[in-house]
C-alpha positions in Angstrom: 90.6 90.4 99.0 87.3 92.2 98.7 86.6 94.4 95.6 86.5 97.6 97.7 89.9 97.0 99.1 91.3 96.1 95.7 89.8 99.2 94.1 91.4 101.4 96.7 94.8 99.9 95.9 94.2 100.3 92.2 93.2 103.9 92.5 96.2 104.8 94.7 98.5 103.0 92.2 97.1 104.8 89.2 97.4 108.2 90.8 100.9 107.4 92.0 101.8 106.4 88.5 100.4 109.4 86.7 102.0 111.9 89.1 104.8 113.7 87.3 108.3 112.8 88.5 111.6 111.3 87.5 110.1 108.2 86.1 107.7 110.0 83.8 110.5 112.3 82.7 112.7 109.4 81.7 110.0 107.6 79.8 109.1 110.8 77.9 112.8 111.6 77.2 113.4 108.2 75.7 110.1 108.3 73.7 110.5 111.8 72.3 114.2 111.4 71.5 114.0 107.9 70.0 110.6 106.4 69.3 107.4 105.2 71.0 108.8 101.6 70.9 111.9 102.7 72.7 109.6 104.3 75.3 107.5 101.2 75.6 110.7 99.1 76.3 111.7 101.6 79.0 108.2 101.4 80.4 108.3 97.6 80.6 111.6 97.5 82.5 110.4 100.3 84.8 107.5 98.1 85.7 109.8 95.2 86.3 111.9 97.4 88.7 108.8 98.5 90.5 107.8 94.9 90.7 111.0 94.0 92.4 110.5 96.7 95.1 106.9 95.4 95.6 108.0 91.8 95.8 110.8 92.3 98.3 108.6 94.5 100.4 105.7 92.1 100.4 107.9 89.1 101.3 109.5 90.9 104.2 106.1 92.0 105.5 104.7 88.5 105.2 107.5 87.1 107.2 107.1 89.8 109.8 103.4 89.3 110.3 103.9 85.6 110.8 106.8 85.6 113.2 106.5 89.0 114.9 102.8 90.1 114.9 103.4 92.8 117.5 106.2 94.4 115.4 104.0 94.1 112.3 101.2 95.9 114.2 103.5 98.8 115.1 104.8 98.9 111.5 101.2 99.0 110.2 100.3 102.0 112.4 103.6 103.7 111.5 102.8 103.0 107.8 99.3 104.4 108.2 100.8 107.6 109.7 103.3 107.8 106.9 100.5 107.5 104.3 98.6 110.2 106.1 101.6 112.4 106.0 102.0 111.8 102.3 98.4 112.6 101.8 98.6 115.9 103.7 101.7 116.8 101.8 100.0 116.0 98.5 97.1 118.2 99.4 99.2 121.0 100.8 101.6 121.2 97.8 99.0 120.2 95.1 100.1 121.1 91.7 103.5 122.4 92.8 105.6 119.4 91.4 108.6 120.2 89.3 108.3 120.7 85.6 108.6 117.6 83.4 112.1 117.6 81.9 112.2 116.3 78.4 115.9 116.7 77.7 116.9 114.4 74.9 118.5 111.0 75.6 120.0 109.1 72.7 119.8 105.4 73.3 119.5 101.9 71.8 116.7 99.5 72.9 119.1 98.0 75.4 119.9 101.5 76.8 116.2 102.4 76.9 115.6 99.3 78.9 118.4 100.2 81.2 117.1 103.7 81.7 113.6 102.4 82.7 115.0 99.8 85.1 117.5 102.0 86.8 115.1 104.9 87.4 112.8 102.5 89.2 115.5 100.6 91.2 117.4 103.8 92.2 114.3 105.4 93.8 114.4 104.4 97.5 111.1 106.3 98.0 109.4 103.4 96.1 110.5 100.9 98.7 109.3 103.2 101.5 106.0 103.8 99.8 105.4 100.1 99.3 106.4 99.4 102.9 103.7 101.8 104.1 101.1 100.8 101.5 101.4 97.0 101.8 101.5 97.1 105.5 97.8 98.0 105.3 97.0 95.0 103.1 99.2 92.1 104.2 97.6 89.7 106.6 98.9 86.6 108.5 96.5 84.2 106.6 96.9 85.8 103.2 97.1 83.3 100.4 99.8 83.2 97.8 97.1 84.0 95.2 96.2 87.2 96.9 99.8 88.2 97.3 100.2 87.6 93.5 97.1 89.7 92.9 98.6 92.6 94.9 101.9 92.3 93.1 100.4 92.0 89.6 98.1 95.0 90.3 101.1 97.2 91.0 103.2 96.0 88.1 100.4 96.0 85.5 99.3 99.5 86.4 102.8 100.9 86.4 103.8 99.3 83.1 100.5 99.9 81.5 100.5 103.6 82.3 104.0 104.3 81.0 103.4 102.1 77.9 100.3 104.2 77.3 102.3 107.4 77.7 105.0 106.1 75.3 102.7 104.8 72.5 99.8 107.2 72.6 100.3 110.3 74.7 103.9 111.4 74.5 103.4 113.7 71.6 102.2 116.5 73.8 98.6 115.9 75.1 99.8 114.0 78.2 102.0 116.9 79.3 99.3 119.5 78.7 96.7 117.4 80.6 99.0 116.7 83.5 100.0 120.4 83.9 96.3 121.5 83.7 94.9 119.0 86.2 97.8 118.0 88.4 96.6 120.0 91.4 93.3 118.0 91.4 95.1 114.7 90.9 97.4 115.6 93.9 94.4 116.5 96.1 92.5 113.4 95.2 95.6 111.3 95.9 96.0 113.0 99.2 92.4 112.4 100.3 92.7 108.7 99.3 95.9 108.2 101.3 94.5 109.9 104.4 91.3 107.9 104.1 93.3 104.6 103.9 95.5 105.7 106.8 92.5 106.6 109.0 90.8 103.3 108.2 93.9 101.4 109.4 94.7 103.5 112.4 91.1 103.6 113.8 90.7 100.0 113.1 93.9 99.0 114.8 
């Protein structure tokens, strides 16, 4: 994978991770109600859950591109259109995401881990997103090393961001920053998704 393609994946994953939503709310709840270490545990298991979505999606696409290339082509175009739709939606509703709920959750380390894992696994949008995203990167001759690189990029960014939130930013600055700049983050995310979609659709 060339550096430009990898950096586009990295950027999309980072912006997807920092966008406020249920996952950020759960990590913040656990951190603020228990401790930064509890939040970091939840962040690690959340990354593991996201990694499972990414792994299953990647393996399914790899099988499809090998055995049914025409079906994979159709899926790639459909995935590009879906990413474009997400991009337009992100720009259109920039900064209009819901407030981050920090309602207290009392939990042990085990329960913190369970909270992080379940919020990742019980989010079907993650599977749909990876299906669309990875369909733009998976190729028939892709090596196991590059697949591992894709998977590791997703997992490390997701886990790394939420661990950062739990250990360094959960005391207030992260909420303030996200609320001030979320509209610009949404717009940038939307532009990146549309650019990736156009690259795939035009090149198909």
